[in-house]
FIFIGU-977216 format. One line per 8 residues: number of its first residue (from 1); for each residue x, y, z of C-alpha. Coordinates in pm, whole numbers, plus 32768, in hexadecimal, padded with zeros to 4 digits. Layout:
NUM	X:Y:Z ~ ...
END
This chain:
1	59AC:B7BE:60EB ~ 5842:B821:60F5 ~ 576B:B722:61AA ~ 561D:B6C0:6116 ~ 5532:B5F5:61EB ~ 55B5:B590:633E ~ 557F:B41D:6311 ~ 56C6:B358:6305
9	5710:B1E7:62D5 ~ 5827:B171:63BB ~ 58EB:B034:637B ~ 58E0:AF8F:64D2 ~ 59D3:AE7A:652A ~ 5985:AE84:669C ~ 5AE8:AEF6:66E5 ~ 5B78:B02E:6786
17	5B90:B109:6652 ~ 5A37:B0D1:65BA ~ 5998:B0FB:6713 ~ 5A45:B248:6741 ~ 59DE:B2AD:65E1 ~ 586E:B272:6632 ~ 587F:B339:6776 ~ 593C:B45C:66DD
25	5851:B47D:65B5 ~ 571E:B46C:6692 ~ 57AF:B587:6764 ~ 57D7:B64D:6623 ~ 5664:B629:65DB ~ 5666:B50A:64E4 ~ 555C:B3FD:64DA ~ 561D:B2B6:64E4
33	55CF:B177:6428 ~ 56C0:B05E:6475 ~ 5719:AF48:6382 ~ 57F3:AE20:63DE ~ 587B:AD4A:62C5 ~ 58A9:ABE2:6323 ~ 59C8:AB78:6245 ~ 5A76:AA6C:6312
41	5A55:A9B3:6459 ~ 5944:A9CC:655E ~ 5804:AA97:6571 ~ 5862:AC01:65CB ~ 57BC:AC04:671F ~ 588D:AD28:67A7 ~ 580C:AE10:6699 ~ 56A4:ADAB:66D7
49	56C5:ADEC:684E ~ 5772:AF3D:681E ~ 5669:AFB4:6729 ~ 5558:AF4E:681D ~ 5607:B003:6939 ~ 562D:B140:6866 ~ 54C7:B122:67ED ~ 5521:B137:667D
57	548F:B08C:654C ~ 5569:AF62:64F7 ~ 5582:AE53:63EE ~ 5661:AD22:63BE ~ 56B2:ACCD:6256 ~ 572F:AB6F:6205 ~ 583B:ABA5:60FE ~ 590C:AA70:6141
65	58E5:A9D4:5FE7 ~ 592F:AB0D:5F14 ~ 5A4F:AB66:6001 ~ 5AEC:AA12:5FD0 ~ 5AB5:AA22:5E58 ~ 5B59:AB78:5E34 ~ 5C4A:ABD8:5F4B ~ 5CB6:AA81:5FC6
73	5CD1:A9E9:5E6A ~ 5DA8:AB0D:5DF8 ~ 5E86:AADA:5F2A ~ 5EBE:A96B:5ECB ~ 5EEB:A9B2:5D57 ~ 5FEF:AABE:5D96 ~ 60CA:A9D8:5E64 ~ 60AB:A8CD:5D54
81	612E:A9D3:5C60 ~ 6262:AA13:5D36 ~ 61DC:AB62:5DB0 ~ 6193:ABE3:5F0D ~ 602F:AC6B:5F2C ~ 5FA3:AD6E:6017 ~ 5E3A:ACFE:604B ~ 5DC9:AE43:60F2
89	5E26:AF07:5FBA ~ 5D51:AE1C:5EE8 ~ 5C34:AE0B:5FE2 ~ 5BF9:AF7F:6010 ~ 5B89:AFDC:5EAD ~ 5B0F:AE8B:5E2D ~ 5A58:AE22:5F65 ~ 5A40:AEEC:60A4
97	59F0:B048:601D ~ 5925:AFBA:5EFE ~ 5841:AEFE:5FEF ~ 582D:B02C:60D9 ~ 57CE:B111:5FB9 ~ 56C1:B01E:5F44 ~ 562F:B00B:60A1 ~ 5646:B182:60CC
105	556D:B1AB:5F95 ~ 547D:B0A2:6013 ~ 5461:B149:616A ~ 5444:B2AC:60DC ~ 5593:B317:6170 ~ 5657:B426:60BD ~ 5792:B3D1:6181 ~ 586D:B2A5:61CA
113	5957:B2A2:62F8 ~ 5A63:B1B2:6374 ~ 5B63:B1AB:6489 ~ 5C91:B1DB:63A7 ~ 5DA7:B2B9:6430 ~ 5DAE:B39D:6304 ~ 5D1A:B4E6:6291 ~ 5C8B:B578:6150
121	5CFA:B6C6:60C2 ~ 5C6D:B786:5F9B ~ 5D65:B83C:5EBC ~ 5D57:B8B1:5D53 ~ 5BF9:B81A:5D2F ~ 5C7D:B6C1:5D90 ~ 5C58:B5F7:5ECD ~ 5D92:B564:5F67
129	5DD1:B465:6075 ~ 5EB1:B4FD:6181 ~ 5F7C:B437:627D ~ 5EE6:B42A:63D8 ~ 5F8A:B4E4:64F9 ~ 5FF3:B39F:65A3 ~ 611F:B326:64DA ~ 610C:B1CE:657C
137	5FA2:B19E:6515 ~ 5F8F:B263:63D0 ~ 5ECF:B198:62CC ~ 5EED:B27B:619C ~ 5FCA:B175:60F6 ~ 5EA2:B088:60D8 ~ 5DAF:B184:603F ~ 5E5F:B1F5:5F03
145	5D70:B137:5E1D ~ 5C38:B1EF:5E93 ~ 5BB7:B2CA:5D7B ~ 5B23:B428:5D8A ~ 59BD:B3A7:5D83 ~ 59FD:B2E2:5EC0 ~ 5ACA:B3EA:5F73 ~ 59C4:B4F9:5F3F
153	58D8:B448:602C ~ 59D9:B3C4:6129 ~ 5A11:B441:628D ~ 5B40:B3D0:635A ~ 5B0C:B463:64B8 ~ 5C49:B3C9:654C ~ 5D44:B473:6466 ~ 5D9A:B57E:6565
161	5DB7:B48A:6688 ~ 5EC4:B3A5:670C ~ 5E64:B248:677C ~ 5EAC:B2AF:68E2 ~ 5DB8:B3D1:68C5 ~ 5CAC:B2F0:682E ~ 5CCE:B202:6953 ~ 5CB3:B326:6A45
169	5B81:B3A8:698B ~ 5AD0:B257:69A4 ~ 5B1B:B23B:6B16 ~ 5A94:B39A:6B51 ~ 594D:B336:6AA6 ~ 5917:B20A:6B88 ~ 59B5:B103:6AA7 ~ 5AE1:B0BB:6B86
177	5AEA:AF43:6B46 ~ 5AE1:AF7C:69D0 ~ 5BF4:B083:69EB ~ 5CE1:AF7F:6A7D ~ 5CB2:AE79:6970 ~ 5DD7:AE07:689C ~ 5E1B:AE55:6730 ~ 5D6A:AD9F:6617
185	5E30:ACC1:652C ~ 5EEC:AD5A:6407 ~ 5E41:AC6A:6313 ~ 5CE3:AC1C:638C ~ 5CD0:AABC:62FA ~ 5E25:AA35:6367 ~ 5E86:A9BA:64BD ~ 5FF2:A951:64CD
193	60D1:A910:63A2 ~ 6049:A95E:6246 ~ 60F0:A81F:61C0 ~ 600D:A746:6291 ~ 5EE7:A812:6218 ~ 5F4A:A7D1:60AF ~ 5F59:A65C:60F3 ~ 5E05:A65F:619E
201	5D5A:A71F:6087 ~ 5E12:A676:5F6B ~ 5E56:A50B:5FD6 ~ 5ED9:A4B6:5E7B ~ 5FE8:A5C4:5E8B ~ 6100:A4E3:5F02 ~ 60A9:A3E1:5DFB ~ 608C:A4E4:5CE3
209	61C5:A5A7:5D37 ~ 629D:A4C0:5E0E ~ 6404:A4F4:5E7D ~ 64EF:A5C3:5DA6 ~ 6652:A644:5DAB ~ 66F8:A761:5E5E ~ 67F3:A7F3:5D6A ~ 68F6:A907:5D70
217	690B:AA2A:5C7B ~ 69CB:A94D:5B87 ~ 68BD:A843:5B8F ~ 6989:A74A:5C59 ~ 68B0:A668:5D2F ~ 68E0:A69D:5EA4 ~ 67DE:A5AF:5F35 ~ 666E:A560:5F31
225	654E:A63C:5FA5 ~ 63E1:A5E8:5FF0 ~ 6345:A6A0:5EC9 ~ 6359:A7FD:5E39 ~ 6209:A879:5ECB ~ 6295:A856:602A ~ 639E:A966:6004 ~ 63A8:AADE:5FD9
233	64AE:ABD7:5F61 ~ 6597:AC44:607B ~ 6549:AB18:6157 ~ 666A:AA9E:622F ~ 65CD:A9CF:6345 ~ 652C:A87E:630A ~ 65F6:A825:61D5 ~ 6676:A6E6:627A
241	67BE:A6E4:61BD ~ 691A:A70F:6250 ~ 6A15:A7C2:6171 ~ 6B01:A842:627C ~ 6A84:A9AA:6262 ~ 6939:AA64:6269 ~ 6884:AA55:611A ~ 6745:AAF3:609D
249	6641:AAA7:5F93 ~ 66A0:AB7C:5E66 ~ 65B4:AAFC:5D58 ~ 649E:A9FD:5D2D ~ 645C:A94A:5BE4 ~ 630A:A897:5BFB ~ 6329:A7FF:5A9E ~ 646C:A74C:5AF8
257	6412:A730:5C6A ~ 6563:A7C5:5CCA ~ 65B8:A8B6:5DE2 ~ 66F6:A984:5DB9 ~ 67C1:A9C9:5EF5 ~ 68D6:AAC5:5F2D ~ 696D:ABD5:6005 ~ 68A2:ACF8:608D
265	696C:ADE2:5FAE ~ 68D2:AD3F:5E79 ~ 6774:ADA7:5EEF ~ 67CD:AF15:5EC6 ~ 6761:AFD5:5D92 ~ 6737:B135:5D0C ~ 660B:B0E8:5C2B ~ 64C3:B029:5C25
273	63A9:AFE3:5B2E ~ 623A:B018:5B83 ~ 60F0:AFB9:5ADE ~ 5F76:AFE3:5B0B ~ 5F9E:B13D:5BA1 ~ 5E8A:B21E:5C25 ~ 5EF2:B38A:5C39 ~ 5E2D:B4B5:5CAE
281	5EDD:B5A2:5BBA ~ 5FE7:B506:5ADB ~ 6086:B652:5A7D ~ 60A8:B6B0:5BEC ~ 6151:B564:5C38 ~ 6244:B56F:5B13 ~ 62AF:B6D5:5B5D ~ 62B0:B6CA:5CDA
289	6401:B741:5D62 ~ 63C2:B6B8:5EBF ~ 6344:B55D:5E62 ~ 6381:B428:5F36 ~ 6309:B2C2:5F21 ~ 62B9:B1BC:6026 ~ 62FC:B05B:5FA6 ~ 6264:AF9E:60CB
297	6184:AFED:61F0 ~ 6238:B0A8:6308 ~ 6374:B0CF:6238 ~ 6413:B226:6226 ~ 63B0:B2ED:60EF ~ 64D7:B300:6000 ~ 6510:B43D:5F31 ~ 64E7:B3F1:5DBE
305	648A:B460:5C61 ~ 6398:B3B5:5B71 ~ 637F:B3A1:59F7 ~ 6280:B300:5910 ~ 6311:B1FA:5823 ~ 629B:B1C5:56BF ~ 6205:B073:571F ~ 612A:B11C:5828
313	61E7:B0AF:595D ~ 627D:B1A2:5A53 ~ 63F3:B1AE:5A91 ~ 645C:B22A:5BE7 ~ 65B9:B2AD:5C2D ~ 660B:B2BC:5D9E ~ 66DA:B3E0:5E1C ~ 6777:B2EB:5F14
321	678F:B173:5EF6 ~ 6662:B09E:5F4C ~ 6667:AF32:5FB3 ~ 6592:ADFC:5F7A ~ 64AE:AE73:5E61 ~ 6390:AD79:5E78 ~ 62A5:AD39:5D51 ~ 6138:AD3A:5DBD
329	616B:AE34:5ED3 ~ 60F2:AF9C:5EB3 ~ 61C8:B0CC:5E6A ~ 6113:B1FD:5EF8 ~ 617F:B35E:5E9D ~ 617E:B480:5F91 ~ 61C0:B5F2:5F8F ~ 61F8:B628:60FF
337	60CF:B574:619E ~ 5FEB:B58C:606E ~ 5FBA:B459:5F92 ~ 5FE1:B4A9:5E20 ~ 5F90:B348:5DB0 ~ 6022:B1EF:5DA3 ~ 606A:B0BE:5CCF ~ 60BF:AF52:5CEE
345	622E:AEF1:5CE5 ~ 6261:AE33:5B9F ~ 6351:AD1D:5B4C ~ 64AC:ADB4:5B3C ~ 651E:ACBD:5A33 ~ 65D7:AD73:591E ~ 65ED:AEB9:59DF ~ 675E:AEDF:5984
353	6705:AEFD:5813 ~ 65E2:AFE7:5866 ~ 66D0:B0CF:5923 ~ 67CB:B0C4:5806 ~ 66C5:B118:5700 ~ 6633:B233:57D2 ~ 676B:B2C8:5870 ~ 6719:B422:57E9
361	65BF:B42E:5890 ~ 663E:B4BC:59D6 ~ 672F:B5B6:5940
END
């Protein structure tokens, strides 16, 4: 991509990755402006000190209220609906990159940079997210909802680096203590179990929902559970019920407050339904012969085909069985390492009839 002015806004958390991003871009001749969003917890003192040490312009933006009203509230609401949210997928377009873009405009920065382990590639007049070189740290899965207007001003300097190399780079630049720091939390606003977080943020949850029934696939009651929001599809541990064999959560019905349990074999499927998709080029996705889909972060991409249903949803047929399809999670499509788009996993209720009515779609 052609670079306009050399002034770039960097999202600074004070951690390893954003620190390395600032140093790398400065070496490349960019003028750095750092912005730290305070969304949860304590004042971001680390970021302030790092910016001062690097001698870069830096601002702290208090976004705690809007963050709670958008990202955190969605997280709570999704669990109440019997779904399993991925807050990073919601945060990136609705919050993080929106705020960064607004501040970039305010600070006269053409560019926005973050420490994501991903790359951007231009092809056929479109911009695509590409998986980072470090498979263990690749964050392309979380970025599928970023549109072209956002991507055209984004820079991801760490896409060609492994985490080990980033640590080595920081140490070589005199930031040895920083290079040895631990990893940040997967979800920035949760420490410990998400169930306790739900109770803290929504004290009325136990009263509103209350205990319900574990049932089998025939609807027979097996025992009581603590409330549908506290479970997720595929869960085995923490069920606190003894049935003489391992069982897994197969389905969650928030209206009836029931959680269906069964064998691991019953989690397997050859199809899934998706909704609220965002695709770079729909025709490319629907005709791609080497398409695969990742149904959760760090899961192996599964070869698949996709068709558009008359009701607007997407029907995915896996070329090999998938397991634990979880409504609320993201399904992200890849051709090789290139992201072609993504969608939210929809309720799978009634999928048997959908498959029957559309059995000719896949030839």
